[in-house]
VEXDREN-2710 file (C-alpha; in Angstrom, 1 decimal):
% VEXDREN-2710
k/r/px/py/pz
1/MET/0.0/0.0/0.0
2/ASN/1.3/3.4/-0.9
3/ALA/2.9/5.6/1.8
4/ASN/1.1/8.8/3.0
5/ARG/-2.2/7.9/1.4
6/PHE/-4.8/8.2/4.2
7/ASP/-6.1/11.3/5.9
8/LEU/-7.7/9.2/8.6
9/ILE/-7.1/5.8/10.0
10/ILE/-9.9/4.9/12.5
11/THR/-10.5/1.6/14.1
12/SER/-11.4/-0.4/17.1
13/PRO/-8.7/-3.2/17.4
14/PRO/-9.3/-6.5/19.2
15/TYR/-9.0/-6.0/23.0
16/ASN/-7.4/-9.4/23.6
17/VAL/-10.4/-10.6/25.6
18/GLY/-10.9/-13.9/23.8
19/LYS/-13.7/-13.1/21.4
20/SER/-14.4/-15.5/18.6
21/TYR/-12.3/-13.5/16.1
22/GLU/-9.2/-13.4/18.3
23/THR/-6.8/-15.7/20.2
24/LYS/-6.1/-14.4/23.7
25/GLN/-2.4/-13.8/24.4
26/SER/-0.3/-12.4/27.2
27/ILE/-0.6/-8.6/27.4
28/GLU/3.0/-8.3/26.3
29/ALA/2.6/-10.5/23.2
30/TYR/-0.6/-8.7/22.3
31/LEU/0.9/-5.3/22.4
32/ALA/4.0/-6.4/20.5
33/THR/1.7/-7.7/17.7
34/GLN/-0.3/-4.4/17.7
35/GLU/2.9/-2.3/17.6
36/GLY/3.9/-4.1/14.3
37/ILE/0.6/-3.2/12.8
38/ILE/0.8/0.4/14.1
39/THR/4.2/0.9/12.5
40/GLU/2.8/0.0/9.1
41/LEU/-0.3/2.2/9.7
42/ILE/1.9/5.2/10.4
43/ARG/3.8/4.6/7.1
44/VAL/0.6/4.9/5.1
45/LEU/-0.8/7.9/7.1
46/ALA/-0.7/11.2/5.3
47/PRO/1.4/14.0/6.8
48/GLN/-1.8/15.9/7.5
49/GLY/-3.6/12.8/8.7
50/SER/-5.0/11.5/12.0
51/ILE/-5.2/8.1/13.7
52/CYS/-8.3/7.5/16.0
53/TRP/-7.7/4.4/18.1
54/GLN/-10.9/3.3/19.9
55/ILE/-10.2/0.9/22.8
56/GLY/-11.5/-0.5/26.0
57/ASN/-9.9/-2.5/28.8
58/TYR/-8.1/-5.9/28.9
59/VAL/-9.1/-7.8/32.0
60/ASP/-7.1/-10.8/33.3
61/LYS/-8.1/-12.7/36.5
62/GLY/-10.2/-9.7/37.7
63/GLU/-7.4/-7.1/37.1
64/VAL/-8.1/-4.3/34.7
65/PHE/-5.4/-3.2/32.3
66/PRO/-6.3/0.2/30.7
67/LEU/-5.3/-0.4/27.1
68/ASP/-5.3/3.3/26.1
69/ILE/-2.4/3.9/28.5
70/PHE/-0.4/1.1/27.0
71/TYR/-1.2/2.2/23.5
72/TYR/-0.2/5.8/24.3
73/GLN/3.4/4.7/24.9
74/ILE/3.5/2.9/21.5
75/PHE/2.2/5.9/19.5
76/LYS/4.5/8.3/21.3
77/LYS/7.5/6.0/20.6
78/HIS/6.7/6.4/16.9
79/GLY/6.6/10.1/17.0
80/LEU/2.8/10.8/17.0
81/GLN/1.2/13.5/19.0
82/LEU/-2.0/13.0/21.1
83/ARG/-4.6/15.7/20.4
84/ASN/-7.5/14.4/22.5
85/ARG/-8.3/11.4/24.7
86/ILE/-12.0/11.2/24.0
87/ILE/-14.4/9.4/26.4
88/TRP/-17.2/7.5/24.7
89/HIS/-19.9/6.9/27.3
90/PHE/-22.7/4.4/26.8
91/GLY/-25.6/3.3/29.0
92/HIS/-25.2/-0.4/28.6
93/GLY/-21.9/-2.2/29.1
94/LEU/-20.0/-4.8/31.0
95/HIS/-21.8/-6.0/34.1
96/ALA/-19.6/-6.9/37.0
97/SER/-20.0/-8.2/40.6
98/ASN/-16.6/-7.5/42.0
99/ARG/-16.0/-4.0/40.6
100/PHE/-18.1/-1.2/39.1
101/SER/-19.7/-1.9/35.8
102/GLY/-17.9/-0.6/32.7
103/ARG/-19.8/2.2/30.9
104/TYR/-17.1/3.9/28.7
105/GLU/-14.3/3.4/26.3
106/THR/-11.7/5.8/24.9
107/ILE/-10.7/7.1/21.6
108/LEU/-7.1/8.2/21.3
109/TRP/-6.7/10.9/18.6
110/PHE/-3.2/11.2/17.3
111/THR/-1.7/13.3/14.5
112/LYS/1.4/12.7/12.5
113/THR/2.4/16.4/12.3
114/ASP/1.3/19.8/13.6
115/ASN/-0.3/20.5/10.2
116/TYR/-3.4/18.3/10.4
117/ILE/-6.9/18.5/9.1
118/PHE/-9.4/19.7/11.6
119/ASN/-12.8/21.0/10.4
120/LEU/-14.2/22.3/13.7
121/ASP/-17.1/24.1/12.0
122/ASP/-18.4/20.9/10.6
123/VAL/-19.0/19.4/14.1
124/ARG/-19.9/22.4/16.3
125/VAL/-22.8/21.9/18.7
126/PRO/-25.5/24.4/19.6
127/SER/-24.4/26.8/22.3
128/LYS/-26.3/26.7/25.5
129/TYR/-26.0/30.5/26.0
130/PRO/-25.8/32.0/22.5
131/GLY/-26.7/35.5/23.9
132/LYS/-23.6/35.6/26.2
133/LEU/-21.6/38.9/25.7
134/HIS/-18.0/39.9/26.3
135/PHE/-18.0/41.8/29.6
136/LYS/-14.7/43.7/29.1
137/GLY/-12.1/44.7/26.5
138/GLU/-12.4/45.9/22.9
139/LYS/-15.4/43.5/22.3
140/LYS/-17.3/44.5/25.4
141/GLY/-21.1/44.1/24.7
142/GLN/-20.6/42.0/21.6
143/PRO/-21.6/38.3/21.4
144/SER/-18.8/36.1/22.8
145/GLY/-19.6/32.9/21.1
146/ASN/-19.5/31.6/17.6
147/PRO/-22.7/31.9/15.5
148/LEU/-22.1/28.3/14.2
149/GLY/-22.1/26.9/17.8
150/LYS/-19.5/25.8/20.3
151/ASN/-16.6/23.2/20.2
152/PRO/-17.7/19.8/21.4
153/SER/-16.0/18.5/24.5
154/ASP/-13.8/15.5/24.8
155/ILE/-16.5/13.5/26.6
156/TRP/-18.9/12.3/23.9
157/GLU/-22.4/11.6/25.0
158/ILE/-24.2/12.1/21.7
159/VAL/-26.9/13.3/20.9
160/ALA/-29.8/14.5/22.9
161/GLN/-31.4/17.2/20.7
162/ASP/-28.8/17.5/17.9
163/TRP/-25.5/17.1/19.9
164/GLU/-26.6/19.8/22.4
165/THR/-25.1/18.0/25.4
166/THR/-21.6/17.8/23.8
167/LEU/-21.2/14.5/25.6
168/TRP/-20.8/11.4/23.3
169/ASN/-23.5/9.1/24.7
170/ILE/-23.7/6.9/21.7
171/PRO/-25.6/3.7/22.3
172/ASN/-23.4/0.7/21.8
173/VAL/-24.7/-1.9/19.3
174/LYS/-26.8/-4.3/21.4
175/SER/-29.8/-6.5/20.4
176/ASN/-32.3/-3.7/19.9
177/HIS/-30.0/-1.4/18.0
178/PRO/-31.0/-0.9/14.3
179/GLU/-27.5/-1.7/13.1
180/LYS/-27.1/-5.0/15.0
181/THR/-25.4/-7.8/13.1
182/GLU/-23.8/-11.0/14.3
183/HIS/-20.6/-9.2/15.3
184/PRO/-20.3/-9.3/19.1
185/CYS/-18.4/-5.9/19.4
186/GLN/-19.8/-3.9/16.6
187/PHE/-18.6/-0.3/16.0
188/PRO/-21.7/2.1/15.7
189/ILE/-21.7/4.2/12.6
190/GLU/-22.6/7.2/14.7
191/LEU/-19.4/7.0/16.7
192/VAL/-17.3/7.3/13.5
193/GLU/-19.1/10.1/11.8
194/ARG/-17.9/13.0/13.9
195/CYS/-14.3/11.9/13.4
196/VAL/-14.9/11.6/9.7
197/LEU/-16.5/15.1/9.4
198/ALA/-13.9/16.8/11.6
199/LEU/-10.6/15.0/10.5
200/THR/-11.1/14.6/6.8
201/ASN/-12.3/16.5/3.7
202/PRO/-14.7/15.4/1.0
203/ASN/-13.0/12.8/-1.2
204/SER/-10.4/12.0/1.5
205/TRP/-9.2/8.4/1.9
206/ILE/-10.0/6.6/5.2
207/LEU/-8.7/3.3/6.4
208/ASP/-10.0/0.8/8.9
209/PRO/-7.5/-2.0/9.5
210/PHE/-10.0/-4.0/11.7
211/ALA/-13.1/-3.3/9.6
212/GLY/-15.4/-5.9/11.2
213/VAL/-18.9/-5.5/9.6
214/GLY/-18.0/-2.2/7.8
215/SER/-19.2/0.6/10.1
216/THR/-16.3/2.8/9.3
217/LEU/-16.7/2.2/5.5
218/LEU/-20.4/3.2/5.8
219/ALA/-19.7/6.4/7.8
220/ALA/-17.2/7.3/5.1
221/LEU/-19.5/6.6/2.2
222/LYS/-22.4/8.4/3.8
223/ASN/-20.2/11.6/4.0
224/GLU/-18.7/11.5/0.5
225/ARG/-15.3/10.0/1.5
226/ASN/-13.4/7.1/0.1
227/SER/-12.6/4.2/2.3
228/ILE/-10.7/0.9/2.5
229/GLY/-11.4/-1.8/5.1
230/ILE/-9.3/-4.8/6.1
231/GLU/-11.0/-7.8/7.8
232/LYS/-9.8/-11.4/8.2
233/GLU/-13.2/-13.0/9.0
234/PRO/-15.1/-14.0/5.8
235/ASP/-18.5/-13.8/7.4
236/TYR/-18.0/-10.2/8.5
237/CYS/-16.7/-9.3/5.0
238/GLN/-19.9/-10.6/3.5
239/ILE/-22.0/-8.7/6.1
240/ALA/-20.1/-5.5/5.3
241/GLU/-20.6/-5.9/1.6
242/GLN/-24.3/-6.4/2.1
243/ARG/-24.5/-3.3/4.3
244/ILE/-22.7/-1.2/1.7
245/CYS/-25.1/-2.5/-0.9
246/ASP/-28.1/-1.6/1.3
247/LEU/-26.7/1.9/1.9
248/ARG/-26.5/2.5/-1.9
249/LEU/-30.1/1.2/-2.3
250/GLY/-31.3/3.4/0.6
251/LYS/-32.3/0.3/2.6
252/LEU/-29.6/0.4/5.4
253/LYS/-30.9/0.7/8.9
254/PHE/-28.8/2.9/11.1
255/ARG/-29.2/5.3/14.0
256/PRO/-29.4/8.9/12.8
257/ILE/-26.7/11.1/14.2
258/ASN/-29.3/13.6/15.7
259/LYS/-31.7/11.1/17.2
260/PRO/-32.3/11.7/20.9
261/ILE/-31.4/9.0/23.4
262/HIS/-34.4/7.0/24.6
263/VAL/-35.3/7.7/28.2
264/PRO/-37.7/5.1/29.7
265/SER/-40.8/6.3/31.4
266/SER/-42.5/4.8/34.4
267/ASN/-45.0/3.2/32.0
268/ASP/-42.3/1.1/30.3
269/LYS/-42.7/-2.5/31.6
270/VAL/-39.0/-3.2/31.7
271/ALA/-38.3/0.0/33.6
272/ARG/-40.6/-1.0/36.5
273/ILE/-39.3/-2.7/39.7
274/PRO/-40.5/-6.3/39.6
275/LYS/-43.2/-7.1/42.1
276/GLU/-41.2/-10.0/43.4
277/TRP/-38.4/-7.7/44.4
278/ALA/-40.6/-5.0/46.0
279/ALA/-42.5/-7.6/48.1
280/ASN/-39.4/-8.9/49.8
281/ASN/-37.2/-5.8/50.1
282/SER/-38.2/-2.6/51.7
283/GLN/-35.2/-0.8/50.1
284/VAL/-36.4/-1.8/46.7
285/SER/-39.9/-0.7/47.6
286/ALA/-38.6/2.7/48.5
287/THR/-36.7/3.0/45.3
288/LYS/-39.9/2.0/43.4
289/THR/-41.6/5.1/44.5
290/LEU/-39.1/7.3/42.6
291/PHE/-40.3/5.8/39.3
292/GLU/-44.0/5.9/39.9
293/PRO/-46.4/8.9/40.0
END
């Protein structure tokens, strides 16, 4: 593959947790393998390009290894610069009994040089106080914000009312998600889109070296970018091809980027405290009153 080709490399690599598509290794062997891949990715990254590395945690015998910290050392070793450590928060995640349940992962955004693509205006979010004014200096009395909106934060809890919260609360792809396929750790299209819009230009080339069922490719195609995906599992390649076909035919089901997060009401059956719990536990009964009129 030609050097300096891609304006954006965005992916979610295997976490070394023993999923069906990976062979679990020691943390040292896993990171050594990943470093070899990263070295090649940096070679094909354009000087103005970015790498977005979305990662969770590796857990071994109950101990948590924060993979983003390990990966940071690898990228720095190869001369890349960290621009943001973005927190992706989601409402449903790993359940645990001996520690708090995991509800976030991180995206490490690195650039190859100081001269990188960043289209802030394409991803601004509505300002909460657009009428705020400068209170001193030459611009006293003039609007202090940007008419296009404000800069999103580095905690992404999308997208109650068109990104207004600036937190990226993008639902992960579980059984009731419109994008759900057979992939156990599917990358939501919505998570990729803000990176695509901010870190590339129309007709830029985007690479996903762990493409899975093609969510990055779809986010690129939706936004008039070119993309290449690499995936070793034939079943996932077939699903990705079908999803791309469905996108072109206007049949692809995906979660719109401005769709509000569903908030269950007290009338939702699954949001109610089970009667079996309330009957036997006064604390649960007290909690129950918070959800009922």
